[in-house]
N, C-alpha and C positions, 0 to 999 in steps of 0.2 A: 293303446289307450294312454292318453296323457295324464299327468299328475292331477290336474284339476278334476278330470272325470273320475279318476280313482277315488279321490277324496270325497267327491259329491256322492258317489254310489255307496261308499262305506257308511257315511253319516245317515243314510236312508234306511239302515237296518233297525227295525223297532224292537226286536227281541235280542237278548244277549245269550240265551242258553237253549240248547236243543237236547231232548231226551227221547231215546227209543224205549217203548213200553212193550213188555212181553208177558202174556198170560194165556192160559188155556181157556176154552169156552166155559168150562166149569168154574173157573176162577174169575170170570169177567165181572160179575156183580161186585165181588169183594174188591177187585182191582179198581173198578170205576169209583167205588166209594172212597177208597184210599186216595186216588188221584184228586178227587174232589176236595178232600180236606188238606192235601199237601199243596196242590197247585191252584185250587180255587175253582176248577171246572173239570168236567168229564171230557176227555179227548174223544173226538170223532174218529180218529185213526189211532194206530199204535205208535204214535209219536206226539210230542208236545213242544211247541215253541213258547218260551216264557221269559220274563225278566227275573224270575225267582231262581236263586242260586241254592240248589239242594244237592247234597252229596249223593253220588250215584248209588252208593251202597245203603242208603237210608231205607229204601223200599226194595223188597224182594222182586217187585215187578218192573223196576227200572233196570234196563240191560246196559245201555250206553248213555254217556253224557258228553256233549261237545260244548265247551265255552266258546261261543262264536267269535272268531277274529274277523272273518270276511265271508261274504256270500255273493254269489254271482251266477248268471246263467251259463257261464263258460269257464273252463279251467285257465285259459290265458289271462283273463281279468284277475283271477286269484294270484297267478304268478306275477303279474304286473304290480299288484298291490304289495306282495311280499317284498319285491325289489324296491318299490317306492318307500316302504316303511323301514327297509333294511332290517327285516325281522331276523333275529339271531337267537340261537339256542346251542348249547353244548350237550353232547350225549343225547341227541334226540332221535326219534323214530317217527316216520309218517305212516299211518295206517289207513287202509280204506275200509269203511264200514258199509257192508252191503245192506240194501233195503229192498222192500217189496213195492216201492213206489217210483217206477220209472228208472230203474238202475241201469248201469252200463255193463258191457261185457268185460271179460277177464283182462284182455289186452289193454283196453282203455283204462281199466283200473290201475294196471301196472304203470302205464304212461302218466297218469295223473299223479301217482305217488312219486315217480321219478322226477317229473318236471317241477313239482313243488319242493321236493327234497334238495334238488340241485341249486335252487336260488336262496335257500335259507342259509344265512351266515352261521358258521360254527361246524362242529364235527358230529356226524351221525353215530349212533350206537344201536345197531339193530337188535343185539342180543340182550343188553342190559341198559336200556335207555333210562335216563333220569327224567325226561319229559316225553310224553306221548302226544303226538298231533294226529289229527284225523281229517279225512275228506269223505264226504258222502253225497249222494244225490237223492233229493226228494222231489218227485214230480219233475219239474223242469229247472230246478235250482240246485247248484252245488253249495255245500256248506263246509267251511274249513275252520278249524280251531283247535284248542287244547282239548285233549281227549282223556276221559276217565271212564273206566269200565267197572261195573259192579264187581267188587272183589269176593263176593259170596262168603265173607268171613262168618256171617251169621249161621252158615250151614254147619259149623263146628258143633253146634248144640245138638245135632243129630246123634252125637256120641255121648249124650248124657247117660249116666249109669242107670237111671230109673226112668221108665216111660210107661204110658198107658195107651192102649189102642184107641180109646175114645177121647184122648186128649187133643187139644188144638194142635194143628201142624205148625211148624216154624213160620211158614208164610202167613198163615192165618193170624198167629200171635203178633208178628211184626206189623202186619197191616192194622190190626186193632189198636196197637200202641200208637201208630201214626195217626189214625182216625181220632183217637182220644186226645192227643196233645196238640194236633194241628201244627202251628208254628211256634208254640210256646214250649220249648224243650226244658224250660225251668219249672214246669208244672210239678206239683207234689202229688204223687199217684199212689193209690193203695189197691191191691188185689186181695180182697178179703176172703175169697174162696179159691186160693191159688193152686190147689192140687199139687202137681209135681214141679210147679214153678216155671213153666214155659214162658208165660207172659212176663214174669219178673225178669227172667234171663234176657229176653228181647229188649225190655225196657232198660236194663243195666247196660246192655251193649250199645244202646243209643244215648247213653249218658243221662238217662232220666232218673230223678229222685223217686224211687219206687220201693215199696215194701210189700211183703206178702204175708198172709195169715191163712192158716189151715187148721181146721178143728180136729181132724184125725191125727193122732200122735204118729202113727206109722207113715202116713202120707207126708206129714210135715217133716219127719226125719228124712224121708227120701228126697224131698224138695231141698232141704238144707244140704244134703250130700251133693245134689246136682249143682247147686250154685257154687259150692265150695270147690267142686271138681274143676270149674272154669276160673278159679282164682278170686271169686268174690267172697265177701264176709257171710258166713252161714247164718249169722244173726239177723240178716236182712229178712229172713223168713222166720216167723214165730208160730208155735203151736198155740192156738187160742180161738176163742169164740168171737166172731165179728160183732156180736151184740154187746160186747164189753169194750169196744173201741170208744175212747173219749176224745181223741184228737179229730180235727176237721181237715179234710184233704181237698185239693182242687178237683181231683177226678177219682172216682172209684170204677174199676173195671170188674164187673161181677159176672162170672161164668156160673150161673145159678145151677146148683145140683138138680138132677132130674131123676125120677123114679126108675127109669130104664137101667141106669148104672149105679145110682146111689140111693139107699133107702131114705126117702124124704117125703113128707106129706105136703099137700097143697098149702095148708096153714103155715108150715115152716117156710115154704117159698115166699108167702106173703110177708112173713116176718123179716126175711132177708131183704125184700124190696123196701119195707118200711125203714129198716136200719140203714140201708143205702142212702135213703133220703136225709138221714141225720148226719152221716159221716162225710158227705161230699157235696159240693155245689153242682157237679156234673157227673152223670152216671152213664156208663156204657154197659148195657145189659145184654148178655149172651144167653139165649134160652132155646129150648127145643120146641117151643110153641109161641105163638103171638101172645104177648102179655100186656098189650096196650091198655086194656081195661083196668088191669091191676095197677099199672103205673099211674094212670089218670086218677084212679080212686085214691092214690096216695099223694095227689096234687102235683105229680110230675107233669111237665110239658114235653111231649114227644117231638123232637126236633127232626130226626131223620131215621131211616130204616134201611137195612140191607140183609142179605142172606149169604151163608156159606154152606157148602156141602162137603161132607166127609163120611165115608163108609155108608153111603145111601141115606144118611140122616141129614136133614136140613136144619141149620141153626139160624136163629134170627139175631141180628145185631140191631139194637135199639139205642139211639142216642137221646138222652133226655136231661133236663135240668129243672 
């Protein structure tokens, strides 16, 4: 392939980033909803091509990310492009990312990594690379670029000192934070029924300006211990009644208490919804039953809905403003 052909083919790539998505069938509804609010659409397959640059570890459902350098229907074109651009890295490693969409066999994967690594200028470091590169094949096209794997750092919250069996899982909490803030990581967020603080922890990990409130003194104490355990200021969570909140927030994430686990009346649930209307412009309501009527009665506009399943219980996620 001559230089003009290489340059022409490269400039014809419309997307800059490629993501592998990984979720179970039970998680699919939540994953689809999160992808919709991060990337702007629900993927038809377990991968996404996009112009949006999102950190691989932002979502628990993103497994791999490739910042695309070059794409072609054959490895030789990629090798030619690397030579044409005099691509150079020090302490690099070339990885092959397997896919379920027209992948190649083991020996061809090894050849692809070897041929690409051989023409990159600089010194490889297989054991402690400073830069990871990757090649993968999706259907009939190879994709090559800088590689980022989900570091799974959010899983450290599994070691929180206090937990409840009915609490949101880490994946659920992280997805809900992403659904809530979308692309505005500068949003000011409140979790006024924060329980042991799982959503607050996930928000803090993503750099969100978030606080938590919990009416139960013992649960609030446990939540404060949880976030302090991971190096955050325990005062981010306060013991108090959400009905006394005076400040206005961009977003309230409200995991509404329910009679199965917490003593609460229907009237008290209605008061929580009413107060949510006052303290935030946008509300993400998590509930054990559909509460559209109650939200609409308080003059909320229901924007979107989804479900999550844990321990045989279905919870509704309702986005409203």
